[in-house]
C-alpha positions in Angstrom: -130.4 146.6 42.2 -132.9 144.6 40.3 -132.0 145.1 36.7 -133.9 142.0 35.4 -137.0 142.9 37.3 -138.5 141.3 40.4 -139.5 137.7 40.8 -142.6 136.6 42.9 -143.0 132.9 43.3 -145.6 132.6 46.2 -148.9 134.4 45.5 -152.4 132.9 45.6 -154.9 133.9 42.9 -157.6 134.4 45.5 -155.4 137.1 47.3 -153.9 138.7 44.0 -156.9 140.5 42.5 -157.9 144.0 43.3 -161.1 144.5 45.4 -162.8 146.6 42.7 -162.4 143.8 40.1 -163.7 141.2 42.5 -166.7 143.5 43.3 -167.5 143.7 39.6 -167.1 140.0 39.1 -169.4 139.3 42.0 -172.2 141.5 40.7 -171.7 140.3 37.2 -172.4 136.7 38.4 -175.2 137.6 40.7 -173.3 136.3 43.9 -175.3 137.1 47.1 -172.7 139.0 49.2 -173.2 139.7 52.9 -172.6 143.4 52.4 -174.0 146.0 50.0 -171.4 148.8 50.2 -168.1 148.5 48.4 -166.0 149.6 51.3 -167.4 147.0 53.5 -166.7 144.4 50.7 -163.1 145.7 50.6 -162.8 145.0 54.2 -164.4 141.6 53.8 -161.8 140.4 51.1 -158.7 141.9 52.5 -156.9 142.0 55.8 -157.8 145.7 56.4 -157.8 145.1 60.2 -154.9 142.7 61.2 -156.8 142.0 64.5 -159.4 140.1 62.6 -156.8 137.5 61.5 -155.2 135.7 64.3 -154.7 132.3 62.6 -154.6 130.5 59.3 -158.3 129.5 59.9 -159.3 133.1 60.1 -157.6 133.6 56.7 -159.4 130.8 55.1 -162.7 132.6 56.0 -161.5 135.5 53.7 -160.5 133.0 51.0 -164.0 131.7 51.2 -165.4 134.9 49.5 -162.5 135.3 46.9 -162.7 131.7 45.8 -166.5 131.9 45.5 -166.3 135.1 43.5 -163.7 133.3 41.2 -165.8 130.2 40.7 -166.6 130.5 36.9 -164.5 130.4 33.8 -165.0 134.0 33.1 -164.0 135.1 36.6 -160.9 132.9 36.6 -159.7 134.1 33.2 -160.2 137.8 34.2 -158.4 137.2 37.6 -155.3 135.6 36.1 -155.1 138.3 33.5 -155.5 141.1 36.2 -153.0 139.6 38.5 -150.3 139.3 35.9 -150.8 142.7 34.5 -151.1 144.3 37.9 -147.9 142.7 39.1 -145.9 144.1 36.2 -147.5 147.5 36.1 -147.2 148.2 39.8 -144.1 146.4 40.8 -142.1 145.6 37.7 -142.3 141.8 38.4 -141.0 139.9 35.4 -141.2 136.4 36.8 -144.5 135.4 38.3 -146.2 132.3 39.5 -149.8 132.3 40.4 -151.2 129.3 42.5 -154.9 128.3 42.9 -157.0 125.2 43.8 -159.3 124.6 40.8 -161.7 122.3 42.8 -162.3 125.3 45.2 -163.6 127.2 42.1 -166.0 124.7 40.6 -168.8 125.1 43.2 -168.6 121.5 44.4 -168.7 120.0 40.9 -171.4 122.3 39.6 -168.8 124.0 37.2 -166.6 121.7 34.9 -163.0 121.4 36.2 -161.4 121.5 32.8 -163.3 124.7 31.9 -161.9 126.3 35.1 -158.4 125.4 34.3 -158.5 126.2 30.7 -160.0 129.7 31.5 -156.9 130.2 33.8 -154.6 129.3 30.9 -156.6 131.7 28.5 -155.9 134.5 31.1 -152.3 133.5 31.1 -152.2 133.6 27.2 -153.9 137.1 27.2 -151.4 138.5 29.7 -148.4 137.0 27.7 -149.7 139.0 24.7 -150.0 142.3 26.6 -147.0 141.9 28.9 -144.3 139.9 27.0 -141.8 141.1 29.5 -143.2 138.7 32.1 -142.5 135.0 32.5 -145.6 133.7 34.2 -147.0 130.3 35.0 -149.7 128.6 37.1 -149.5 126.2 39.9 -152.3 123.9 40.8 -152.9 123.2 44.5 -153.9 120.1 46.3 -155.7 120.5 49.7 -155.0 119.0 53.1 -158.7 118.5 53.6 -159.2 116.6 50.3 -159.2 112.9 50.1 -156.6 111.0 48.1 -158.8 110.8 45.0 -159.5 114.5 44.9 -155.7 115.4 45.1 -155.1 112.7 42.5 -157.4 114.5 40.1 -155.7 117.8 40.7 -152.3 116.2 39.8 -153.8 114.6 36.7 -155.1 117.9 35.5 -151.8 119.6 36.2 -150.0 117.1 34.0 -152.6 117.3 31.3 -152.4 121.1 31.0 -148.7 121.4 31.4 -148.4 122.4 27.8 -150.8 125.3 28.5 -148.8 126.9 31.2 -149.4 124.8 34.3 -145.8 124.6 35.7 -146.1 123.0 39.2 -148.1 121.6 41.9 -148.6 122.5 45.7 -150.7 121.6 48.7 -152.0 123.8 51.4 -155.2 124.3 53.3 -156.2 123.6 57.0 -155.1 120.4 58.6 -158.2 118.2 59.5 -158.6 118.5 63.3 -155.4 120.6 63.5 -153.4 117.4 63.6 -150.1 116.7 62.0 -150.6 116.2 58.3 -149.3 112.8 56.8 -147.3 114.4 54.0 -145.5 111.1 53.1 -148.8 109.8 51.8 -148.5 112.1 48.9 -145.3 110.6 47.6 -146.9 108.7 44.7 -148.7 111.8 43.4 -145.6 113.9 43.9 -143.5 111.5 42.0 -146.0 111.3 39.1 -146.0 115.1 38.9 -142.3 115.3 39.1 -141.9 112.5 36.4 -144.1 114.7 34.1 -141.7 117.6 34.4 -143.8 119.7 36.9 -142.1 121.7 39.7 -142.9 120.7 43.3 -143.5 123.2 46.1 -145.1 122.2 49.4 -146.8 124.5 52.0 -145.1 123.4 55.3 -143.6 124.9 58.4 -145.6 128.1 58.4 -147.3 127.4 61.8 -147.9 124.6 64.2 -145.6 124.7 67.2 -146.2 121.1 68.0 -145.5 119.4 64.7 -144.3 122.2 62.2 -140.6 121.3 62.4 -141.3 117.5 62.0 -143.4 118.1 59.0 -140.7 120.1 57.4 -138.4 117.1 58.1 -140.8 114.6 56.6 -141.4 116.8 53.5 -137.6 117.2 52.8 -137.1 113.4 53.3 -140.0 111.9 51.5 -141.2 114.4 49.0 -138.0 116.1 48.0 -139.6 119.3 46.8 -137.9 122.0 44.8 -139.3 124.6 47.0 -141.2 125.0 50.2 -143.8 127.6 50.9 -143.0 129.5 54.0 -140.9 126.9 56.0 -140.1 129.5 58.6 -140.2 127.2 61.6 -137.0 125.6 60.2 -135.1 128.8 61.5 -135.3 127.3 64.9 -133.6 124.1 64.1 -130.0 123.9 62.8 -130.4 120.3 61.7 -133.4 121.1 59.5 -131.7 124.1 58.1 -128.6 121.9 57.3 -131.0 119.5 55.5 -132.7 122.3 53.5 -129.2 123.6 52.5 -128.0 120.0 51.5 -131.1 119.4 49.4 -130.9 122.8 47.7 -134.5 123.6 48.5 -135.6 127.2 48.2 -138.0 128.7 50.7 -140.7 131.1 49.7 -141.0 133.5 52.5 -143.8 136.0 52.9 -142.9 138.4 55.8 -146.0 140.5 56.0 -148.4 137.5 55.7 -146.5 135.8 58.4 -146.9 138.9 60.7 -150.6 139.2 59.9 -151.3 135.6 60.8 -149.1 135.6 63.8 -146.9 132.9 62.4 -144.0 135.4 63.3 -144.9 137.5 66.4 -143.0 140.7 65.5 -140.5 142.3 63.3 -137.7 141.1 65.7 -138.9 137.6 64.9 -138.8 138.3 61.2 -135.2 139.6 61.5 -134.0 136.6 63.5 -135.6 134.2 61.1 -133.9 135.7 58.0 -130.6 136.0 59.8 -130.7 132.3 60.8 -131.3 131.3 57.2 -128.5 133.5 55.8 -126.1 132.2 58.5 -126.9 128.7 57.7 -126.8 129.0 53.9 -130.6 128.3 53.2 -131.7 129.6 50.0 -135.0 131.8 49.9 -136.9 134.2 47.9 -139.3 136.9 49.0 -143.0 137.0 48.2 -146.4 138.5 49.4 -148.6 135.5 49.6 -151.2 137.7 47.9 -150.6 141.5 47.5 -154.3 142.6 47.5 -155.5 140.5 50.4 -152.5 141.3 52.5 -152.4 144.9 51.5 -148.8 144.8 50.6 -146.6 144.6 47.5 -143.3 142.9 46.8 -141.2 146.2 47.1 -143.0 146.8 50.4 -141.6 143.4 51.5 -138.1 144.3 50.4 -138.2 147.6 52.1 -139.5 146.1 55.3 -136.7 143.6 55.3 -134.0 146.2 54.8 -135.5 148.7 57.2 -135.5 146.1 60.2 -132.0 144.9 59.4 -133.1 141.4 58.2 -131.3 141.7 54.9 -129.0 144.1 53.3 -129.0 145.3 49.6 -126.8 142.4 48.4 -128.8 139.8 50.3 -132.1 141.2 48.8 -130.6 141.0 45.3 -129.5 137.5 46.0 -133.0 136.5 47.2 -134.5 138.0 44.1 -132.0 136.2 41.9 -133.0 133.0 43.7 -136.6 133.7 42.6 -135.8 134.0 38.9 -133.6 131.0 39.1 -135.9 128.7 41.1 -139.0 129.5 39.0 -140.8 126.6 37.4 -141.3 129.0 34.4 -138.5 128.3 32.1 -137.9 129.8 28.7 -139.4 126.7 26.9 -142.5 126.6 29.1 -143.0 130.3 28.5 -143.0 129.7 24.8 -145.3 126.8 25.0 -147.7 128.8 27.0 -148.0 131.5 24.2 -151.0 131.4 22.0 -148.7 131.5 19.1 -147.5 127.9 19.6 -147.9 125.4 16.9 
């Protein structure tokens, strides 16, 4: 069914590295951990018990530890390399995009931001040598808690390091005060990134009953992204789904993650969401959000969707094709990310 391999476009670096590697990285850097036993640490950096994660804020508390452990050039390089290799070896993933926020890995300015980003590109280069079958790229993330200047720096760095394998930009993170986020204020930064040839994906419509749908509409109208991370709340609004279809925006949907964070209440809600998108011609691809933290893998996601009747084999294959086709990692970008470039 997947002759060209699997495509995964939505996975966070902080959630894509195995616990044993993070454990070693933490000890190598002398990071003071709140636990001394490896198995307690494994529970700390994964959603071992779904009951401990009842919101995105709870998920951010787990990311606090993985991002802290990855807050050095060495740790970022090894994490990128491990995530790409692990994705190919365990799942046969041949198109992969990893996203991360470099400012959440420089310890508040203690580490040089350029060193962090260049370390990530070195990890990408090393993985491209070992796994030439994989088209991989990096997405730099802005944050909803950052001010305009901080997000502008991230876009500036993404443009600067595009020749080294940075293929797109994103924004995520908690909303300040839980209020509706003013996405339209990002428009100048988004246009700057788009003008430089970077892909645009935006986290929106994952949660927030009060303003989630309105935020999706604002993003579609003002930011015009290539893709949207999650976007599941659009399934309740035929008008929004029509707008997504007309704009040819691809959704990156992460079923298990949405179940764990209660963004989707149960498997019936997962099925209804996917059937709505299929019925309204909304393009989507399937992802994990972070296989290690979520304790799932891409093939598990596909099997879940088929088991609950959300998608049949042909629809799963189409979603995977969308992943390959909607990737920001094109052949030219893949070549330029290789260490053999001139």
